[in-house]
N, C-alpha and C positions, 0 to 999 in steps of 0.2 A: 604573367604569373612568375613568380621569382624562381630561381635556379635553386634557392635553399631547399635541400631536401634532407631528411633526417630518418636514418634506421632505427626501428624500436622492436624487438621481438613480439611485443603485443600492445595495441593501442587501444584504450578504452574510449568511447564519446559518451560523454555525459557526467557530470560531476553531482549527480543525485545521489540518495543513498544506495541505489542499485550499482550504479557505475563506481562509486566508491568501494564499496564492497567486493566488487569485481576485482579492483586493483589489489585491496587487501589479500583477497583470496588467492591470487596469482602470485602476489609476493610471499605469501606463507607456502606456496610450493615452490619457490626458489625460480621464479619467472620473471624477468624485468618487464616493466609495464609503465606507461604514461598515460594521462588522462588530458583529452581534448574537451573544452567547455565553451559553447558559444557565448555565454554570458559573461559581463564583468564579474571580478571578484566581489563588488560591493553590492550585488544583486538583491533584490528583495526578496527575502524567505519569509515574511510575514503569513501569519496563520498556523494554526496547529496542526492542521492537515493529519498526517498517518501518526495517530497518537497511541494505538494499541499495538505493542509488539508480543508477539508469541513467544513463549519460552523456547519454541524450536529455534526462532530466529536469533534469541540471545544466546543461545548454545553456539550457534553457526558463528556469530560474531566474537564470542570469547575463544572458539576454536581457532579462527583464521588470524585473530589478534589478542591475545591474552590481556585481560584487563578490559577490553572493550565492552563486551557483555555486562560486566559487572559494573562499569561505570553508569550504564543505562538502567541497570537494577537501583544501584544507588540514587540516581538522578529521578528516578520514576515513582510511581505509586501505584499500590494494588488496592483497588477499592473492595471494601469486604461484604457489601451487601448488593444484593439483585432485587429490584422490587418492580411490579408491573400494575399497570391500573386499566380498567375497561371502562370507558365512558365516565371517568372521575371515581370510580370505586377501585379500591385496591383489590386485585386477586390473586397476588402472589407475592411474598416477601420470604427473602432468606438472607442470614448473616452468616458468614462462616468465621470460624476461630482461627482458622488458618487458610485464608482464600488464596494465598499464592503457593500453597504446599509446602513443604518441610525441607526440601533442598536448597543449594546457593543459588540456584536459578529458578524463580519462581514459575508459574503457570503463563504469567504475562506480567507486562509493565505499562502504565499508562503515562506517556512522557511526549511533549511536542516535538513534532520533527525536527524543529530548528534546533533542539537540544541534541537530537541523535545525530545531525549531520555535524554540529561544532565537534562532538566527540571522535567522529569519524575522521573529521580534518586532522584532529590532534593525533591519530593513528597514522595518518598518511605522512605527517611531518616527521612522524618516530621512525618510520620506514624509508625516508628520503623519497616517497613517490610525488613526483611534480604534478601539478594541475596547470595547463597551458590555456588560461583564461583568455576571453575574446578571440577564440580559436573556432569559429563556426566551420561546420563540415560544408563544403561545397560539393565534391564529386568523391565516389568511390568506385575504385577500377580493381577487381578480383580476378586472378587466373590461378592456374592450378600451383604457382610458386609463391603467391602471397597476395598482399593488397597494397595498392596507391590510394592516399587520402590527400586530397587538396583541400585547403581551407581559404576562408576569405580574407586572411592576413597575409596571403601570399607564400605560405609555406606548402611542404609536400613533405608526407610521411610514408615511409617504406616499412612494411609490417609484415609479420608471417600470418598473425590473425587479427582481427578486429572485433572488439564486441560493441554493439551499438545498444546504448543504454540511455538514449537521447529523448525519451518520453514519448507520448502519444503523437507527435507531430513528427516523428522520427524521419529525419534527412537518410540515414543509414538505411533503413527499411525501404524508403523510397527508391534508393538508389540501387538496390538490389534487386528491385521489381517485385518485392513482398507487397501484398495489398491485405487491407483489413477488411473483416465481414462479421457482420452481427446486427444487432439490435440498440435502440434506444429506449429509455425508460419513458413511459407514457405521461408521468407526472414529473413536475420539476420538483427540486429540493432546495432548501436553505440550510446553510451549514455557519453558525455563529460561534464565537469564542467569547466567554465573558470572564472577566478577571475575577480572581478569588478577592474577598475581603479580608483582612485583619481580623483577628479574634475568631470568635465563634460565628461561623458561618453555615450555609447549607451542609446537611451531612455528606460524607462521602460514600454516595451510591449510585449505582448505575438504575436509572429510572425511565421505563418506557410507558408511555400513555397511547392507549388506543383510543381514537376519535376524542381527543381531549374536549371537553363541553366548552370550556374558557377558552380554548384557541380555536374556535370555530368549527370543533368536529375534526382536527387535523391530526394526524399521528405525530407525536413527539418523543424525542429520545433526549436524554440528558446523560452525559458521561463525566466524571471528573478526570482531569489529569493534572500533573504537577504545575501549580500556579492558576489553575481556572478549570473552566467547565465547557464542554462541547454542547452544543445545543443544536439538534437536527429536528427539522421541520419538515414533514412531506405535504408539498402543496395540493389542494384539490383540482380537478382538472381544469375548472374555469377561473383558478387564480390568476391575477397578474403579479409573479414573484417580484418584480420591481417594486410595485406598489406596496407589498407585503413587508418588504424591506425597508419602508420607510423609518425615520427616526421614531416617530410617533408609535407605529405599529411595533416595532422590536421593543421599545420600552414597555409597551403593553404586555407583549408575551412574555419578556423576562421577567417582569413583576409578577406574572401569574405563575410562572414555572418555578422560578426561584426566589421571589421574593423582593420587596421593594428596595431592600438593602443594594441589590445588584442592578437595579434600572439604569444606572450611569455607567456601568462597568463593561459595555460592550467594546471590544478591541478590534473584531475582525469579522466580516461578514461575506458570503459567496453564495451564488446562486447557479445551479447547473442541472442538467439531466443525465443520468447513469448511462454510460455507453457500456454494452456487453458484445466486446469484439476481440478477434485475435488475429494474428497474421497467418496467412495461409501457408508459410513456411518460417521456421525460426532460424533459417541458415541459408546461404546463398548456393548457386550451383556447383561452385568449386570448392565448397565446404571450408571457406575461409574467413567468412563473416557469420558472426551469432548474434541474435538479437536477444534482449532480456529487459524484464521489466515491462513497462509501460509502451516500450518501442515493441513489444511482441504482444502483449494483451492489455486490454482496459477492462475493469469489471466493477460491479455495484460494490458498495464498501461493506456489504452485510457479512459478517463474519472476519473483517478485516484482512482480506486475502489479498488486496493490492501490494503493498510495499513488503509484507511477509512473503508472499509467492515471488516477488522481484528478489529478493535476497537469495531465495532458494536457486532460482534461475541463476544468479551470478555466482553462487559457490559451484554448481554444477558446471557452468561455462567454464571456469577457471579449472576446475579438475579434468574436463575434456581437453582443454587446450596444453595443459600441462603434460599429459600423456601424449597427444598428437604431436607436441614440441619434440619430444625425446624418440619419438617412434622411427625406427630403421625403415619402415614399409610405408609408403603413401597408401596403401589399402587399410593400413592399421590406423593411421592418422584419420583418414576419412570416415572411418567405421566410428572412431571415439565421438567426432564431430556430430555424426549422424545419429548416434546413440543420445547425445545431449538432446538433440532436436525432438526426438522420438518421445522421450521421457518428459521433457518439458512443455511439449504442445499437448500430450494426453495429460499432464497436470492442468495446463490452464484451461482446457476444456472441461476438466472436473470442476475447477473453481469457477468458471462461468456458469455452468448448469447448476451449482451448489448456490451461487448469489443470485441467480435468475430464479432459483425456486423460492429464495427469501423475498426478492422483488416482486413476483407474482402473488406470493401470500400477503403481502401488504397493499398492493395497489390492484390486485386482480378482482374480475367479478364473477369468478367460478362459484356457482352454487354450492357445491359441496364444500368449499373452503369457507364461504360465508357462513353456512350452516355449523360447521366445525366450530368455528371461533366463537359463535354466538352460545353454542352448546357448552362448550368449555366455560364460557364466561357464567352461565347460570349454575354451573355445577362446582364452581371453584371453591365457594364457600364449603363445601361438603367432602370435597377430593382434592387433596392437593395435586394430583397428577395432572388435574385438569388446569389448575393455576400454573402449573409447572410449564405445561405445553405452551399457555400463552406467552408466557415469558420467555422461552426458548426459541419457539419457531420463526421471530423475525431475524434470525441471524443465519438460518440455514442448517444443514447437517454439519455433524462434527468430524466425521471422517476424513481422513487422507486420502490423495488420489491412490489409485489401485496400482501403484508401482513401487518399487524398491526405492526408499529414499533416506536420508539422514534427517529430514525433518517431516513436519506436517504438512507443508505447502511448498 
């Protein structure tokens, strides 16, 4: 190991949206920071991934770096129509005159994650925050005085505080001895991006199909974003996801859901099962290492709680570190870090429960849920509230975690 050692008040591990937000939030609080990223600068960031950015997240980004939230608002889109079909029949449709609300920051924006990250990179450059690419963390050693981080490129970093935002396979989490606990979805899911066509294409609406009769009775979700469409398909229990992802099958599904004009426009596809897990602790024993985003929790995407909750983690981690860094008492510093952990652990559990409720609703066999859905479908022609229930239920509850917070997640 090289003797090359660098001092930095705070080191963030991971240059995804959560890690970059953490760095920007620390800079906004006048705390110097640097970022370590295991992958190279030209890494592949294909796929739309986290497209739904909540209004609370936009406000957080605008607050920590003025102009960043508005960049995403200008880049993204707000779709005006929600529509739901039950086994091929429309049971709910609503178009809003002002779907984003009436303020400068809309309720949400729909934008590919790669564009979100591009604007974050510009913000980091504006602030003079450096990303050290190809700097994979190898070891993390913390004590009451700080943290020493060694990377595979032969460098060592001495820091007061470390934030692990290095994703679901987090080395930082493993190094502090925190463990993941939770469940995996029973069904597999397919997520695909379909490029928009020039001219008049499919209408900008969020469309959910229960048991789509022309897609083998599978649940199908279609969501527009700037430049294309997100297509989510819930596999049946006996499906082979890889077979379903064949070019022939995907062309047929896209042709059915979006129309023949789109069948050649598939740009990205992924298959996976959703994990519902969280770390048993979001901080180390010495209260010097904090976990944020997918390093701390993984959850099903219903309600778009993943990146949005991770950005809330990032902002609160930066706030706790900023106070702890100035504290004259070690006890006060520890208390700030513990308060971060208590708040975000509770928020993570709430979000996992909320996403799990939606997941169980979609794939579960609970007789009461099945009966409730079928009854709502039969009544939708006569009672709008029945159709609205079917439209809304797949995304879980709308409430915020039962804690004081500057955002919803």
